N, CA, C and O atoms as a DFTB+ gen file, in Angstrom:
300 C
 N C O
     1  1       0.767      -1.118       0.024
     2  2       0.056       0.448       0.532
     3  2       1.001       0.947      -0.078
     4  3       2.051       0.347      -0.308
     5  1       0.647       2.584      -0.557
     6  2       0.854       3.652      -0.326
     7  2       0.526       4.668       0.393
     8  3      -0.171       5.534      -0.134
     9  1       0.875       4.790       1.539
    10  2       1.140       5.791       2.133
    11  2       0.902       7.545       2.554
    12  3       1.910       7.642       3.254
    13  1       0.575       8.280       2.579
    14  2       0.874       9.969       2.243
    15  2       1.131      10.337       3.959
    16  3       0.080      10.429       4.593
    17  1       2.287      10.529       4.671
    18  2       2.709      11.102       5.582
    19  2       2.099      13.216       5.647
    20  3       2.226      13.910       4.638
    21  1       1.795      13.516       6.338
    22  2       2.118      14.882       5.728
    23  2       2.214      16.023       7.394
    24  3       1.348      16.216       8.248
    25  1       3.128      16.370       7.326
    26  2       3.431      17.274       8.705
    27  2       3.047      18.385       9.011
    28  3       3.468      19.473       8.617
    29  1       1.976      18.078       9.949
    30  2       1.739      19.118      10.699
    31  2       1.958      19.869      12.223
    32  3       1.651      19.582      13.380
    33  1       2.713      21.072      11.503
    34  2       3.472      21.658      12.822
    35  2       2.331      22.929      13.864
    36  3       1.727      23.981      13.655
    37  1       2.513      22.222      14.706
    38  2       1.558      23.501      15.234
    39  2       2.190      24.546      15.498
    40  3       1.642      25.644      15.405
    41  1       3.579      24.393      15.912
    42  2       4.480      25.806      15.986
    43  2       4.410      26.712      14.288
    44  3       4.841      27.846      14.078
    45  1       3.899      26.012      13.523
    46  2       4.448      27.036      12.409
    47  2       5.713      26.274      11.404
    48  3       6.674      25.525      11.582
    49  1       5.305      26.703      10.711
    50  2       6.457      26.395       9.671
    51  2       8.206      26.708       9.993
    52  3       8.648      27.837      10.208
    53  1       9.203      25.199       9.964
    54  2      10.378      25.562      10.102
    55  2      10.889      25.035       8.951
    56  3      10.400      24.051       8.395
    57  1      12.249      25.888       8.400
    58  2      12.958      25.339       7.298
    59  2      13.521      24.685       7.166
    60  3      14.041      24.264       8.199
    61  1      13.967      23.961       5.769
    62  2      15.003      22.785       5.668
    63  2      14.343      21.855       6.394
    64  3      14.590      21.658       7.584
    65  1      13.234      21.060       5.562
    66  2      12.505      20.320       6.635
    67  2      11.581      19.164       5.272
    68  3      11.378      19.490       4.102
    69  1      11.350      18.395       5.656
    70  2      10.455      17.411       4.678
    71  2       8.585      17.732       5.385
    72  3       8.068      17.399       6.452
    73  1       8.176      18.314       4.481
    74  2       7.045      18.554       4.882
    75  2       5.770      17.349       4.462
    76  3       4.669      17.072       4.939
    77  1       6.464      16.922       3.498
    78  2       5.175      14.636       3.112
    79  2       6.190      13.836       3.076
    80  3       7.297      14.313       3.330
    81  1       6.045      12.253       2.712
    82  2       6.574      11.556       2.377
    83  2       4.957      10.766       2.027
    84  3       3.837      10.827       2.534
    85  1       5.746       9.843       0.581
    86  2       5.012       9.214       0.279
    87  2       5.486       7.904       0.279
    88  3       6.419       7.649      -0.483
    89  1       4.864       6.712       1.233
    90  2       5.526       5.918       1.795
    91  2       4.847       4.325       1.037
    92  3       3.640       4.142       0.875
    93  1       5.891       3.350       0.668
    94  2       5.070       2.139       0.420
    95  2       5.560       1.392       1.596
    96  3       6.620       1.449       2.219
    97  1       4.167       0.458       1.765
    98  2       4.659      -0.093       3.664
    99  2       3.360      -0.814       3.425
   100  3       2.689      -0.651       2.406
   101  1       3.006      -1.699       4.511
   102  2       2.294      -2.774       5.092
   103  2       1.379      -2.556       5.582
   104  3       0.367      -3.225       5.374
   105  1       1.418      -1.551       6.397
   106  2       0.649      -1.100       7.751
   107  2       1.344       1.100       7.979
   108  3       2.305       1.858       7.841
   109  1       0.043       1.017       8.355
   110  2       0.497       2.602       8.973
   111  2       1.297       3.311       9.802
   112  3       1.634       4.493       9.870
   113  1       1.673       1.698      10.812
   114  2       2.930       1.888      12.121
   115  2       4.122       1.898      11.101
   116  3       5.039       2.678      11.359
   117  1       4.244       0.915       9.663
   118  2       5.654       0.532       9.309
   119  2       6.009       1.971       8.280
   120  3       7.166       2.344       8.086
   121  1       4.972       2.565       7.775
   122  2       5.097       3.795       7.332
   123  2       5.963       4.711       7.865
   124  3       7.014       5.195       7.446
   125  1       5.137       4.900       9.160
   126  2       5.722       5.863       9.751
   127  2       7.005       5.525      10.173
   128  3       7.891       6.266       9.747
   129  1       7.397       4.463      11.008
   130  2       8.830       3.967      11.143
   131  2       9.616       4.293       9.566
   132  3      10.734       4.806       9.617
   133  1       9.167       4.065       8.553
   134  2      10.196       4.154       7.425
   135  2      10.667       5.719       7.144
   136  3      11.765       6.072       6.714
   137  1       9.527       6.576       7.508
   138  2       9.612       8.390       7.161
   139  2      10.679       9.062       8.298
   140  3      11.589       9.889       8.231
   141  1       9.914       8.052       9.647
   142  2      10.647       9.203      10.717
   143  2      12.463       8.484      10.537
   144  3      13.218       9.191      11.205
   145  1      13.042       7.603       9.999
   146  2      14.105       6.962       9.699
   147  2      14.854       7.777       8.651
   148  3      16.069       7.892       8.494
   149  1      13.461       8.517       7.717
   150  2      14.705       8.857       6.230
   151  2      14.676      10.491       6.876
   152  3      13.889      11.293       6.372
   153  1      15.795      11.020       8.285
   154  2      16.256      12.271       8.660
   155  2      16.768      13.249       7.636
   156  3      17.876      13.673       7.964
   157  1      16.334      13.729       6.539
   158  2      17.103      14.927       5.839
   159  2      17.026      15.753       6.055
   160  3      18.033      16.425       5.830
   161  1      15.738      16.532       6.714
   162  2      15.413      17.906       7.266
   163  2      15.998      17.899       8.709
   164  3      16.631      17.094       9.392
   165  1      15.407      19.406       8.899
   166  2      15.645      19.339      10.426
   167  2      14.360      18.986      11.352
   168  3      14.514      18.892      12.570
   169  1      13.018      18.782      10.719
   170  2      12.182      18.075      11.748
   171  2      12.629      16.855      12.256
   172  3      13.185      15.988      11.582
   173  1      12.305      16.772      13.821
   174  2      12.590      15.528      14.731
   175  2      11.650      14.682      13.894
   176  3      10.599      14.954      13.313
   177  1      12.534      13.294      14.046
   178  2      11.703      11.932      13.561
   179  2      10.904      11.916      14.306
   180  3       9.821      11.711      13.757
   181  1      10.848      12.005      15.130
   182  2       9.359      11.982      16.363
   183  2       7.870      12.400      15.486
   184  3       6.769      11.849      15.503
   185  1       8.363      13.609      14.734
   186  2       7.452      14.391      14.023
   187  2       6.431      13.093      13.428
   188  3       5.208      13.145      13.560
   189  1       7.246      11.764      12.659
   190  2       6.588      11.067      11.884
   191  2       6.009      10.330      12.185
   192  3       5.162       9.866      11.421
   193  1       6.270       9.619      14.093
   194  2       5.745       8.602      14.725
   195  2       4.443       9.380      15.410
   196  3       3.931       8.670      16.276
   197  1       3.860      10.514      15.257
   198  2       3.654      10.890      16.287
   199  2       2.399      11.644      15.790
   200  3       2.499      12.803      15.386
   201  1       1.101      10.924      15.823
   202  2      -0.166      11.057      15.047
   203  2      -0.744      12.466      15.090
   204  3      -1.285      12.896      14.071
   205  1      -0.663      13.360      16.391
   206  2      -0.642      14.546      16.654
   207  2       0.253      15.426      15.897
   208  3      -0.376      16.317      15.327
   209  1       1.549      15.463      15.704
   210  2       2.342      15.739      14.669
   211  2       2.334      15.661      13.181
   212  3       2.733      16.579      12.465
   213  1       1.766      14.289      12.653
   214  2       1.711      14.375      11.022
   215  2       0.487      13.444      10.594
   216  3       0.386      12.354      11.158
   217  1      -0.386      13.790       9.689
   218  2      -1.334      12.707       9.722
   219  2      -0.355      11.581       8.572
   220  3       0.815      11.577       8.189
   221  1      -1.822      10.516       8.262
   222  2      -1.025       8.967       7.337
   223  2      -2.308       8.852       6.774
   224  3      -3.350       8.909       7.427
   225  1      -2.233       8.703       5.657
   226  2      -3.761       8.170       4.525
   227  2      -3.352       7.362       3.614
   228  3      -2.307       7.642       3.027
   229  1      -3.858       6.526       3.378
   230  2      -3.503       5.495       2.324
   231  2      -4.005       6.194       0.956
   232  3      -5.101       6.754       0.938
   233  1      -3.235       6.153      -0.115
   234  2      -3.220       6.880      -1.500
   235  2      -3.598       5.605      -2.221
   236  3      -3.030       4.551      -1.935
   237  1      -4.355       5.656      -2.968
   238  2      -4.379       4.546      -3.939
   239  2      -3.806       4.330      -5.171
   240  3      -4.313       4.765      -6.205
   241  1      -2.546       3.539      -5.134
   242  2      -2.095       3.176      -6.146
   243  2      -2.221       3.264      -7.688
   244  3      -1.287       3.648      -8.392
   245  1      -2.944       3.038      -7.977
   246  2      -3.383       3.097      -9.499
   247  2      -3.804       4.445     -10.226
   248  3      -4.163       5.365      -9.491
   249  1      -3.796       4.632     -11.478
   250  2      -3.236       6.150     -11.779
   251  2      -2.408       6.651     -12.857
   252  3      -1.375       6.057     -13.165
   253  1      -2.671       7.375     -13.266
   254  2      -1.620       7.816     -14.885
   255  2       0.148       7.563     -14.390
   256  3       0.366       7.954     -13.243
   257  1       1.267       7.019     -15.064
   258  2       2.343       7.448     -14.556
   259  2       2.891       8.808     -14.271
   260  3       2.654       9.888     -14.813
   261  1       3.566       8.533     -13.432
   262  2       4.372      10.394     -13.284
   263  2       4.428      10.354     -11.848
   264  3       3.927       9.540     -11.071
   265  1       5.336      11.683     -11.568
   266  2       5.644      11.755     -10.049
   267  2       4.168      11.574      -9.353
   268  3       3.146      12.107      -9.784
   269  1       4.225      10.898      -8.433
   270  2       3.391      11.259      -6.987
   271  2       3.003      12.306      -6.395
   272  3       1.930      12.909      -6.368
   273  1       4.405      12.522      -5.727
   274  2       4.653      13.915      -4.781
   275  2       5.748      14.141      -4.579
   276  3       6.518      13.187      -4.471
   277  1       6.204      15.398      -4.459
   278  2       7.518      15.840      -4.564
   279  2       6.898      17.188      -3.264
   280  3       5.935      17.948      -3.360
   281  1       7.848      17.043      -2.212
   282  2       7.474      18.451      -1.005
   283  2       8.792      18.264       0.059
   284  3       9.013      17.227       0.685
   285  1       9.603      19.480       0.121
   286  2      10.501      19.595       0.703
   287  2      10.121      21.210       1.083
   288  3       9.271      21.838       0.452
   289  1      10.825      21.724       2.117
   290  2      10.325      22.841       2.283
   291  2      11.870      23.832       2.917
   292  3      12.356      23.974       4.039
   293  1      12.331      24.480       1.204
   294  2      13.999      24.838       2.263
   295  2      13.853      25.863       2.716
   296  3      12.742      26.098       3.191
   297  1      15.066      27.083       2.777
   298  2      14.694      28.593       3.833
   299  2      15.523      28.961       3.211
   300  3      15.935      30.113       3.351
């Protein structure tokens, strides 16, 4: 399955961080764990594990070929 994880930062935008990930995983728990290990921005890994700091929803895998998602907030 594909999962879309999006950061929901109650303190506002931070720069040089990931705002979202599109992850292939077997479960939401696994998707969150995979995203938390991909630490390439200033957001803490806990952001992707905590449902209060990020959302996670299943995305249908069928559709037209092309880029599914890119989202990086640079400062």
